[in-house]
Z-matrix of the N, CA and C atoms (Angstrom, degrees):
N
C 1 1.457
C 2 1.505 1 109.24
N 3 1.347 2 115.55 1 134.07
C 4 1.495 3 120.90 2 -178.73
C 5 1.487 4 109.43 3 -85.83
N 6 1.326 5 115.14 4 137.99
C 7 1.443 6 121.82 5 176.81
C 8 1.533 7 107.25 6 -88.83
N 9 1.271 8 119.65 7 140.77
C 10 1.458 9 124.22 8 -176.11
C 11 1.487 10 110.07 9 -135.05
N 12 1.336 11 117.75 10 142.25
C 13 1.425 12 122.94 11 172.79
C 14 1.509 13 110.74 12 -99.40
N 15 1.294 14 118.86 13 133.76
C 16 1.432 15 122.09 14 -176.53
C 17 1.504 16 113.16 15 -110.62
N 18 1.365 17 119.70 16 -19.54
C 19 1.452 18 121.70 17 177.69
C 20 1.492 19 109.78 18 -134.12
N 21 1.350 20 117.95 19 152.38
C 22 1.418 21 122.69 20 179.23
C 23 1.543 22 111.89 21 -70.66
N 24 1.330 23 116.99 22 -27.18
C 25 1.461 24 121.74 23 -177.50
C 26 1.561 25 111.94 24 -70.63
N 27 1.258 26 119.87 25 -22.46
C 28 1.462 27 123.92 26 -173.32
C 29 1.517 28 112.25 27 -102.19
N 30 1.355 29 118.83 28 31.01
C 31 1.467 30 119.97 29 -177.80
C 32 1.548 31 108.48 30 -71.34
N 33 1.264 32 113.71 31 148.29
C 34 1.478 33 123.42 32 174.67
C 35 1.511 34 108.07 33 -153.97
N 36 1.318 35 116.15 34 170.22
C 37 1.446 36 118.15 35 175.82
C 38 1.503 37 108.53 36 -97.41
N 39 1.302 38 116.48 37 124.34
C 40 1.478 39 121.17 38 -178.99
C 41 1.497 40 109.78 39 -141.49
N 42 1.285 41 116.56 40 171.05
C 43 1.450 42 121.89 41 -175.59
C 44 1.534 43 109.54 42 -116.08
N 45 1.295 44 118.37 43 41.42
C 46 1.473 45 124.35 44 -173.60
C 47 1.516 46 112.46 45 -80.37
N 48 1.282 47 115.57 46 -136.15
C 49 1.499 48 123.98 47 -166.37
C 50 1.504 49 112.10 48 -66.48
N 51 1.300 50 114.28 49 158.80
C 52 1.477 51 123.27 50 178.05
C 53 1.539 52 108.31 51 -110.34
N 54 1.328 53 114.75 52 158.76
C 55 1.442 54 120.42 53 177.16
C 56 1.493 55 112.12 54 -61.24
N 57 1.296 56 115.72 55 126.28
C 58 1.492 57 119.76 56 -174.66
C 59 1.528 58 111.70 57 -96.74
N 60 1.317 59 117.09 58 -7.48
C 61 1.453 60 119.69 59 -178.52
C 62 1.502 61 111.96 60 86.21
N 63 1.324 62 117.95 61 -168.37
C 64 1.451 63 122.87 62 178.83
C 65 1.504 64 110.01 63 76.82
N 66 1.346 65 114.95 64 -154.97
C 67 1.452 66 121.03 65 -178.44
C 68 1.541 67 114.90 66 -81.12
N 69 1.334 68 115.29 67 -13.12
C 70 1.461 69 119.50 68 -177.19
C 71 1.514 70 109.36 69 -113.88
N 72 1.298 71 117.92 70 151.94
C 73 1.440 72 124.82 71 172.50
C 74 1.482 73 109.60 72 -139.73
N 75 1.327 74 118.60 73 159.48
C 76 1.452 75 119.27 74 179.49
C 77 1.577 76 107.74 75 -81.08
N 78 1.280 77 115.01 76 168.75
C 79 1.441 78 123.01 77 -179.20
C 80 1.491 79 113.28 78 -56.36
N 81 1.322 80 117.59 79 -42.70
C 82 1.433 81 124.56 80 -178.11
C 83 1.531 82 110.62 81 -62.11
N 84 1.337 83 115.37 82 -45.50
C 85 1.464 84 118.93 83 179.10
C 86 1.484 85 110.42 84 -64.90
N 87 1.331 86 119.66 85 -41.65
C 88 1.463 87 122.52 86 177.94
C 89 1.526 88 110.38 87 -59.09
N 90 1.327 89 117.94 88 -40.34
C 91 1.427 90 122.84 89 -179.67
C 92 1.520 91 111.03 90 -65.65
N 93 1.336 92 115.85 91 -43.28
C 94 1.485 93 120.57 92 177.87
C 95 1.580 94 110.31 93 -63.38
N 96 1.298 95 114.88 94 -43.95
C 97 1.523 96 118.44 95 -178.83
C 98 1.532 97 108.40 96 -65.92
N 99 1.322 98 119.31 97 -36.83
C 100 1.425 99 123.82 98 -178.18
C 101 1.556 100 109.96 99 -66.43
N 102 1.275 101 116.98 100 -41.08
C 103 1.476 102 120.86 101 176.94
C 104 1.517 103 109.23 102 -62.83
N 105 1.304 104 117.77 103 -47.34
C 106 1.473 105 122.40 104 179.06
C 107 1.518 106 111.58 105 -61.73
N 108 1.330 107 115.53 106 -42.17
C 109 1.488 108 122.31 107 178.88
C 110 1.528 109 111.03 108 -59.74
N 111 1.369 110 115.06 109 -45.47
C 112 1.469 111 120.09 110 -178.42
C 113 1.524 112 111.23 111 -69.56
N 114 1.352 113 116.35 112 -36.92
C 115 1.461 114 118.89 113 177.48
C 116 1.519 115 109.83 114 -60.81
N 117 1.314 116 117.73 115 -43.42
C 118 1.462 117 122.77 116 179.54
C 119 1.545 118 109.94 117 -64.73
N 120 1.369 119 116.33 118 -50.86
C 121 1.456 120 122.04 119 -178.21
C 122 1.543 121 111.35 120 -57.64
N 123 1.282 122 116.37 121 -39.53
C 124 1.487 123 121.71 122 -175.36
C 125 1.535 124 110.22 123 -97.08
N 126 1.328 125 118.68 124 7.49
C 127 1.472 126 122.72 125 177.42
C 128 1.552 127 109.68 126 50.42
N 129 1.344 128 115.20 127 51.63
C 130 1.416 129 121.86 128 -174.86
C 131 1.541 130 110.80 129 -125.73
N 132 1.326 131 117.57 130 132.79
C 133 1.426 132 119.48 131 175.57
C 134 1.550 133 109.82 132 -89.86
N 135 1.340 134 116.20 133 174.14
C 136 1.465 135 121.49 134 -175.60
C 137 1.539 136 109.40 135 -65.69
N 138 1.320 137 119.94 136 -37.56
C 139 1.431 138 121.90 137 179.59
C 140 1.513 139 110.50 138 -63.06
N 141 1.304 140 117.96 139 -44.55
C 142 1.462 141 122.66 140 179.85
C 143 1.527 142 109.59 141 -63.60
N 144 1.345 143 114.22 142 -46.43
C 145 1.484 144 118.45 143 178.17
C 146 1.514 145 112.66 144 -57.08
N 147 1.336 146 115.76 145 -48.10
C 148 1.440 147 119.98 146 179.73
C 149 1.519 148 112.07 147 -61.86
N 150 1.323 149 117.41 148 -41.18
C 151 1.462 150 119.28 149 179.39
C 152 1.505 151 110.21 150 -65.34
N 153 1.382 152 117.66 151 -43.40
C 154 1.467 153 119.86 152 179.15
C 155 1.512 154 112.14 153 -65.75
N 156 1.307 155 117.77 154 -29.46
C 157 1.449 156 122.68 155 -179.95
C 158 1.513 157 113.47 156 -84.02
N 159 1.344 158 115.74 157 -12.12
C 160 1.460 159 117.49 158 -178.59
C 161 1.532 160 110.45 159 74.89
N 162 1.281 161 117.23 160 30.00
C 163 1.455 162 119.04 161 179.73
C 164 1.504 163 109.42 162 -136.82
N 165 1.322 164 116.85 163 162.96
C 166 1.425 165 122.79 164 -179.32
C 167 1.546 166 109.00 165 -68.70
N 168 1.296 167 119.01 166 128.75
C 169 1.460 168 120.98 167 179.39
C 170 1.550 169 111.99 168 -58.60
N 171 1.348 170 117.13 169 -24.31
C 172 1.454 171 118.28 170 -178.90
C 173 1.542 172 110.19 171 -67.08
N 174 1.300 173 116.61 172 -26.20
C 175 1.468 174 120.53 173 177.05
C 176 1.567 175 108.17 174 -62.53
N 177 1.275 176 115.08 175 -46.83
C 178 1.488 177 120.64 176 179.63
C 179 1.497 178 110.96 177 -65.23
N 180 1.343 179 116.46 178 -41.82
C 181 1.453 180 119.36 179 175.48
C 182 1.503 181 113.57 180 -59.39
N 183 1.334 182 117.27 181 -37.06
C 184 1.462 183 120.58 182 -178.42
C 185 1.518 184 110.23 183 -67.67
N 186 1.326 185 116.24 184 -33.02
C 187 1.497 186 121.20 185 173.80
C 188 1.503 187 110.42 186 -64.68
N 189 1.313 188 114.74 187 -50.57
C 190 1.489 189 120.26 188 -176.80
C 191 1.501 190 112.62 189 -66.64
N 192 1.324 191 118.44 190 -30.55
C 193 1.470 192 119.84 191 179.92
C 194 1.520 193 112.98 192 -93.38
N 195 1.322 194 115.81 193 13.63
C 196 1.459 195 124.25 194 173.37
C 197 1.531 196 113.75 195 69.69
N 198 1.291 197 118.34 196 15.29
C 199 1.473 198 120.33 197 175.65
C 200 1.564 199 108.49 198 -70.56
N 201 1.266 200 114.51 199 -35.48
C 202 1.485 201 121.47 200 172.65
C 203 1.500 202 107.32 201 -110.86
N 204 1.322 203 119.25 202 111.11
C 205 1.464 204 122.12 203 -173.31
C 206 1.524 205 113.03 204 -68.68
N 207 1.324 206 117.59 205 -36.10
C 208 1.477 207 119.05 206 179.77
C 209 1.519 208 107.26 207 -146.84
N 210 1.309 209 115.96 208 118.50
C 211 1.463 210 118.38 209 -179.61
C 212 1.542 211 112.55 210 -71.69
N 213 1.312 212 114.45 211 151.92
C 214 1.461 213 120.64 212 178.65
C 215 1.520 214 108.40 213 -67.36
N 216 1.314 215 118.44 214 156.14
C 217 1.436 216 121.67 215 -177.10
C 218 1.526 217 113.22 216 -61.03
N 219 1.365 218 117.79 217 -32.42
C 220 1.450 219 119.63 218 179.45
C 221 1.560 220 109.53 219 -70.69
N 222 1.333 221 118.05 220 -28.74
C 223 1.460 222 122.15 221 175.52
C 224 1.559 223 110.29 222 -68.18
N 225 1.324 224 114.47 223 -43.60
C 226 1.457 225 118.64 224 178.90
C 227 1.530 226 109.12 225 -64.66
N 228 1.304 227 115.81 226 -38.40
C 229 1.503 228 121.04 227 177.16
C 230 1.521 229 110.91 228 -58.75
N 231 1.350 230 117.99 229 -46.43
C 232 1.462 231 121.15 230 177.98
C 233 1.530 232 111.73 231 -64.34
N 234 1.340 233 115.89 232 -38.07
C 235 1.470 234 119.71 233 178.67
C 236 1.515 235 108.18 234 -63.67
N 237 1.328 236 117.61 235 -40.39
C 238 1.463 237 121.80 236 179.61
C 239 1.587 238 109.32 237 -63.21
N 240 1.290 239 115.57 238 -41.95
C 241 1.490 240 118.78 239 175.81
C 242 1.529 241 108.30 240 -58.43
N 243 1.328 242 116.90 241 -44.36
C 244 1.456 243 121.00 242 177.65
C 245 1.485 244 114.91 243 -55.76
N 246 1.345 245 114.93 244 -36.77
C 247 1.450 246 121.61 245 -179.12
C 248 1.544 247 110.58 246 -85.60
N 249 1.311 248 116.78 247 -14.87
C 250 1.473 249 121.12 248 -177.10
C 251 1.531 250 112.25 249 75.55
N 252 1.330 251 116.23 250 34.89
C 253 1.480 252 122.24 251 -178.66
C 254 1.503 253 108.31 252 -130.58
N 255 1.340 254 115.33 253 168.04
C 256 1.435 255 122.18 254 174.43
C 257 1.536 256 109.31 255 -88.12
N 258 1.355 257 116.62 256 164.37
C 259 1.467 258 119.41 257 174.47
C 260 1.534 259 108.81 258 -66.17
N 261 1.313 260 119.21 259 -32.07
C 262 1.459 261 118.71 260 177.00
C 263 1.534 262 109.82 261 -62.23
N 264 1.326 263 115.89 262 -40.45
C 265 1.495 264 117.20 263 177.65
C 266 1.512 265 112.02 264 -67.40
N 267 1.310 266 116.80 265 -35.57
C 268 1.466 267 120.18 266 177.17
C 269 1.491 268 112.46 267 -59.40
N 270 1.336 269 116.33 268 -46.69
C 271 1.447 270 120.30 269 -177.57
C 272 1.533 271 113.92 270 -86.40
N 273 1.307 272 117.28 271 -2.63
C 274 1.464 273 121.48 272 178.23
C 275 1.526 274 108.25 273 -84.84
N 276 1.293 275 114.94 274 69.85
C 277 1.518 276 122.24 275 -177.10
C 278 1.523 277 109.63 276 -143.34
N 279 1.269 278 115.76 277 144.61
C 280 1.465 279 119.63 278 175.15
C 281 1.522 280 112.88 279 -58.99
N 282 1.316 281 116.81 280 -21.10
C 283 1.485 282 119.21 281 177.34
C 284 1.531 283 111.95 282 -56.49
N 285 1.339 284 116.31 283 -31.09
C 286 1.488 285 119.29 284 -176.50
C 287 1.526 286 112.26 285 -93.28
N 288 1.338 287 117.02 286 2.96
C 289 1.458 288 119.03 287 -178.26
C 290 1.534 289 112.26 288 -80.05
N 291 1.279 290 120.22 289 -25.20
C 292 1.502 291 123.47 290 -178.11
C 293 1.489 292 112.00 291 -124.74
N 294 1.325 293 114.71 292 61.97
C 295 1.470 294 121.89 293 178.64
C 296 1.544 295 107.61 294 -79.40
N 297 1.309 296 114.98 295 131.37
C 298 1.443 297 121.62 296 177.72
C 299 1.527 298 108.81 297 -77.74
N 300 1.279 299 119.40 298 118.88
C 301 1.444 300 124.80 299 -176.85
C 302 1.497 301 115.04 300 -100.99
N 303 1.360 302 117.61 301 6.34
C 304 1.453 303 121.31 302 179.14
C 305 1.520 304 110.60 303 -80.03
């Protein structure tokens, strides 16, 4: 059975479903892609992001390497601080429009 996240407020770290490809992706994959997208857009590497966010860059790497399937909301909040954006801006992406809920 695949685990699915339905709200941004109930984020946790779990070892559930993997990205299946196609037009849909799970919430965790969308989060990873969004972090990578923002790093590229802001010309920022993981070390700089971690330093800006006040967190260990290895935490961000564990999210990107799928060791942590879905970061907690407070982790996403710190990542947003590192990027200099709000959580609303983080989730305001087409990546989150087609979340696979199966």
